[in-house]
C-alpha positions in Angstrom: -6.9 -5.2 15.8 -3.7 -3.7 15.7 -2.0 -5.8 18.5 -3.5 -8.5 16.4 -1.4 -7.1 13.3 1.8 -7.1 15.2 1.6 -10.4 17.0 1.0 -12.3 13.8 3.8 -10.1 12.0 6.0 -10.5 14.9 5.3 -14.7 15.0 6.0 -14.9 10.9 9.3 -13.2 11.7 10.0 -15.4 14.5 9.7 -18.3 12.5 11.5 -17.2 9.8 14.5 -16.1 11.9 16.0 -19.4 13.0 16.2 -20.6 8.9 18.1 -17.8 8.1 21.7 -19.7 8.5 20.5 -22.3 6.2 19.8 -20.4 3.6 22.0 -19.8 0.8 21.4 -17.2 -0.7 21.7 -14.1 2.2 20.2 -11.0 1.5 23.2 -9.4 2.0 23.7 -10.5 -1.1 22.3 -7.3 -3.0 22.0 -7.3 -7.0 24.6 -5.0 -8.7 22.9 -3.0 -11.1 19.2 -2.1 -11.8 17.2 -5.5 -11.6 13.9 -5.0 -12.4 10.8 -3.1 -14.2 10.2 0.4 -14.9 7.7 1.5 -17.2 4.2 4.3 -17.2 1.0 2.9 -16.5 -2.3 4.4 -15.9 -3.7 4.3 -12.6 -7.4 3.8 -11.9 -8.4 4.5 -7.7 -11.4 6.4 -7.4 -11.3 8.2 -4.0 -12.8 6.6 -0.6 -14.2 10.0 0.2 -16.5 11.7 -1.9 -15.1 14.3 -4.9 -14.9 15.4 -8.0 -11.5 14.5 -9.1 -10.7 12.1 -11.5 -10.1 8.5 -10.7 -7.7 7.8 -13.7 -4.3 9.1 -14.0 -0.9 8.8 -15.8 1.7 7.4 -13.6 5.2 6.3 -13.6 5.7 2.4 -13.0 8.5 0.4 -11.0 9.2 -2.4 -9.2 13.1 -3.2 -8.9 16.2 -3.6 -7.2 19.1 -1.1 -6.8 21.8 -2.3 -4.7 20.0 -1.4 -1.2 17.6 0.4 -2.9 14.3 -0.9 -4.0 10.7 0.5 -6.1 7.7 -1.5 -5.1 5.1 0.7 -7.3 3.9 2.8 -4.4 6.7 1.7 -1.9 10.1 2.5 -1.8 13.0 2.2 0.1 16.4 1.1 1.4 17.4 -2.0 3.0 19.8 -1.3 6.1 20.4 -4.7 7.6 19.8 -8.4 6.9 16.7 -10.0 9.7 14.9 -13.5 8.3 14.3 -14.3 4.6 14.6 -10.1 4.3 16.0 -7.2 5.5 14.8 -4.6 7.4 13.9 -2.1 5.8 13.3 2.2 5.9 10.6 2.7 3.6 8.5 5.3 2.5 5.1 5.2 0.4 3.2 7.1 -2.3 -0.5 7.2 -1.2 -2.2 10.5 -3.1 -4.6 10.1 -0.5 -5.5 13.5 -0.2 -9.1 15.4 -1.4 -11.0 17.7 -1.6 -14.8 16.3 -0.1 -17.3 17.7 -2.5 -20.5 19.8 -0.7 -23.5 21.9 -2.5 -23.7 23.9 0.7 -19.7 25.0 0.3 -16.0 24.2 0.1 -15.0 22.1 2.7 -11.5 21.9 4.0 -9.2 20.1 1.2 -7.4 17.1 2.7 -3.5 16.8 2.1 -2.1 13.6 1.1 -0.1 11.5 3.4 3.9 11.3 3.1 4.6 7.9 4.9 7.9 7.4 6.5 8.7 4.6 8.4 10.6 1.0 8.2 9.4 -2.3 7.6 10.4 -6.1 5.7 9.6 -7.9 3.1 10.5 -11.9 3.9 10.1 -14.3 1.1 9.7 -17.8 2.7 9.5 -21.1 1.3 6.0 -20.9 2.0 4.9 -17.1 0.4 5.3 -13.9 1.2 5.2 -11.3 3.8 5.1 -7.9 3.9 4.8 -5.7 7.3 5.2 -1.8 6.8 5.4 0.9 10.1 4.7 4.2 8.6 4.3 7.6 10.3 2.5 10.6 8.7 5.5 13.0 8.1 2.0 15.5 6.1 -1.6 17.2 8.0 -2.7 13.9 10.0 0.5 13.0 12.0 -1.2 9.6 12.1 0.2 6.3 12.2 -0.2 3.8 9.7 1.1 -0.7 9.5 0.2 -2.8 6.0 0.3 -6.5 6.9 0.3 -8.4 3.0 0.6 -12.3 2.8 1.7 -13.6 -0.9 2.2 -16.4 -3.1 4.3 -16.5 -6.5 2.5 -18.4 -9.3 4.4 -19.1 -12.9 2.8 -19.7 -16.1 4.6 -20.2 -19.4 3.5 -15.8 -20.3 2.4 -14.9 -17.3 3.7 -14.6 -13.4 0.8 -13.9 -10.9 0.6 -12.9 -7.1 -2.5 -13.3 -5.4 -2.4 -11.6 -1.8 -3.7 -10.8 0.9 -3.7 -8.3 3.5 -5.0 -5.3 5.8 -4.2 -2.2 6.3 -4.9 0.2 9.7 -4.9 3.3 10.2 -5.2 4.9 13.5 -7.7 7.3 15.0 -6.1 10.6 13.8 -5.3 9.1 10.2 -9.6 8.2 9.6 -10.7 11.9 11.7 -8.3 14.3 9.3 -9.7 12.5 6.3 -12.9 11.4 6.8 -14.4 13.0 10.2 -16.5 16.3 10.0 -15.9 19.5 12.1 -18.4 21.8 13.4 -18.1 23.7 9.8 -18.4 20.8 8.1 -21.0 19.5 9.6 -22.9 22.5 9.2 -22.3 22.5 5.4 -23.4 19.0 4.9 -26.2 19.3 7.2 -24.8 16.6 9.1 -23.8 15.4 12.8 -20.2 16.2 13.8 -18.2 12.7 13.0 -15.0 11.9 15.1 -14.6 8.3 14.3 -11.8 6.0 15.7 -8.8 4.0 14.2 -9.8 1.2 11.3 -8.7 -2.0 9.7 -9.4 -2.4 6.5 -9.3 -5.7 4.6 -8.1 -6.5 1.1 -7.3 -8.7 -1.7 -4.9 -7.8 -4.2 -3.6 -9.7 -7.9 -0.7 -8.8 -10.3 0.1 -10.7 -13.3 2.6 -9.9 -15.3 2.2 -10.8 -18.8 5.4 -11.0 -21.1 4.8 -9.5 -24.3 8.0 -9.6 -26.2 11.7 -9.6 -25.1 12.0 -7.7 -22.2 8.8 -5.8 -22.5 6.0 -6.4 -19.8 2.3 -5.5 -19.5 1.6 -5.4 -15.6 -1.9 -5.3 -14.4 -2.5 -5.2 -10.5 -6.6 -5.2 -9.3 -6.8 -4.9 -5.2 -10.8 -4.7 -3.5 -10.9 -3.2 -0.4 -13.6 -3.9 2.5 -14.1 -0.9 4.6 -14.2 -0.4 7.9 -17.0 1.1 9.5 -15.6 4.2 11.0 -14.9 5.0 7.3 -17.5 3.5 6.0 -19.8 5.5 8.3 -18.3 8.8 7.8 -20.8 11.3 6.3 -17.7 11.8 3.7 -18.2 8.4 2.6 -20.7 6.8 0.1 -19.6 3.2 -0.2 -18.3 0.1 1.4 -15.9 -1.3 -0.6 -13.1 0.4 -3.1 -12.2 -1.2 -6.1 -8.4 0.5 -7.8 -6.4 -1.0 -11.1 -3.5 -0.3 -12.5 -2.7 -0.9 -15.9 1.3 -0.3 -17.0 3.8 -1.4 -19.5 7.2 -1.8 -18.8 10.7 -2.8 -20.0 12.8 -5.5 -17.5 16.2 -4.2 -16.6 18.9 -7.3 -15.7 
């Protein structure tokens, strides 16, 4: 599956690249000062693995550009060089995917949150946007991750909608670290040892920006993810889908 994600993404970039010369506004025209939204919100994200931790957290909200620097809710980075309808970017992502699996037979080892660092691009083309990010976990799993998203912008009087579809690839190191079970884990869970392979999860996402008053906005983000079988078949997981949500109030800077 990962091969097809890369082929699709590369084809999109190749289609965008020749049209770069015809764009009147180039990616090198970076914003001067802060341009975008900063606020505070509540994130609802139940863990995929069984755990006793809370699913709701108060989180900062950031969706802005500052020269070459940018923040996109949970992704942060710097634009390195113009490419196609966007830029080549160095990126990092806040995942908060660590958890301690629940067990009635004893304490299982905690899974430490990923620290994804890599490169990617956001291409804003006349027919929609495409985001491709490739990461390496700098923390415990030492895994590879790929996020590929296609989206569109739909505007009404007071609401701007951003419907998106995408796929997220997680290498076998990631899936095994977070959802695999060792002999010790299996004994506590009264199950067989589980050594899963890589996984590709598909998802749909909808972000709505609702104008409140002046420069104040209400931001609502909903996502539904279909878990690939190497994850959903884990004895640490009790679901086949995952639904998450974010509601935030933000102030828009220009």
